[in-house]
N, C-alpha and C positions, 0 to 999 in steps of 0.2 A: 878600490874606495880609499880617498884619498884621506891622508894621514895626517899632514902637518901643513903648515902654512894658514891661508886665508880660505876658510871652508862653506863657508857661505857662496852660494853659486853666483848669486845675483852681485855679490860685492865683488867678487873672482873674477865676474865677467867685467865690470865696470873698472878695476884698477888692473886688469891688462891692456887696455885701451889709457891708461895713464899714461902717457910719452910726452917727449922734449918740449916744453914750453907751453903744456895744457895746464890747465886750471885743473883744483880739484876743493870743493866744501867741504867742510865735517862742520857740521852744526849740532846746538845742543835742542832737545824735545820739546824745545817752544816755538821753533823757527821757523819761519813762513814755511808753506808751500809754493813752489814755483811751477807751473804746470811745462812750461817750454823744457825744465829742468829732469834729467832723469836723477831721480830718488833711490837711492837704496834704503830703506828705515830698516835698522837693527833694535831700535829702541825697546826695551824689554820691560823696565821698573826704572825710577828716580835714581840715576847715575850708573845707571846698568844698560850695556857699556860707559864713561865717557869720551868727549873726545882726548882725551890724555892714553887711557887705552887704548883706540882706536893708531891713533902715532906709534905707541909704543908698537902695535902689532904690525903697521910698516917699515919703521925702524933697519935698515940695514937692506928694505927692499927696495927701495924707492932715492932716486939724486934730488930733495929738495933744493931748490934755489932762493927761493925765498918764499915767505910767507908774508899774509896779512890778518890780522889783527883790527878791533876795534879798539878806537883810546881810549874810550869808556874803561874798558877791559881793569888797567889798573888804578883805577878808584878806586874798583869795586872789588879786589880780587888781595890778597898780602905778596907778598915775597917772596914767600914760599912756593906759592901757586904759578906764578911768573916763571920762576926757575924752573918747576915742573914741566911748563911748555920748552922753555929756552933748551934744556937739557935733551929732549926726544927730539931737537934739530940743531943740532951744533953744528952743523956746515951750512944753516939756511939764516940767509937775515929778516929778521921779524922787524914788518915795520909796523905800526899803530899809526892808523885814520882815522877820523869820525867816523861814527858810528853809520852815516848816513853816506858816505861816501867808500866803506866797508862793501856795501849790501850793495851799490852798483858795482862792481866786481861779479856777482854771485851769477848776473844773466850768461858771461861770459865764459861761464868754465863749464867743463864739459860733464860733473854729474855734481851729485851730492849725497854725502853718507848723513844719514840724520841717527842720532845717539840720543840716551835717555839721561844725557848732562843736564845737571842743575848750575852748573856755575854761571854766574854773571860776564855775560858779554864773552862766553868761554869760544865760540866759532872762530872760526879760520880756515881761508880762506891758501892753499897752497899752491903753488907754480913748480914744475919740475925743470931741472936744471938739462 
């Protein structure tokens, strides 16, 4: 029996395929469904888990070269929340772009992890290094 690491089998399967230059979306509870995109829904209740908790679980297991977020995030959240995201991705450049441009990246991803997060514009696209 698996006792550590990512225990959810569907999530572990998706993450095993996250390789060099692939993109992966980690999204909040209200993120739209994309039928062409493999989605692993790990939402339970509001804010369980959060995007940041998923990033924390992935930290040290994957090399993220770049991350993309909606620039609207900065106007809807405080500096502490932004600092938490940046601390979870210390070696990655986070690019903030208009939400409409952020959404154009989604179909290019290999998969999407849906969380219970309620953070405004807290969605993130990761690109592996």
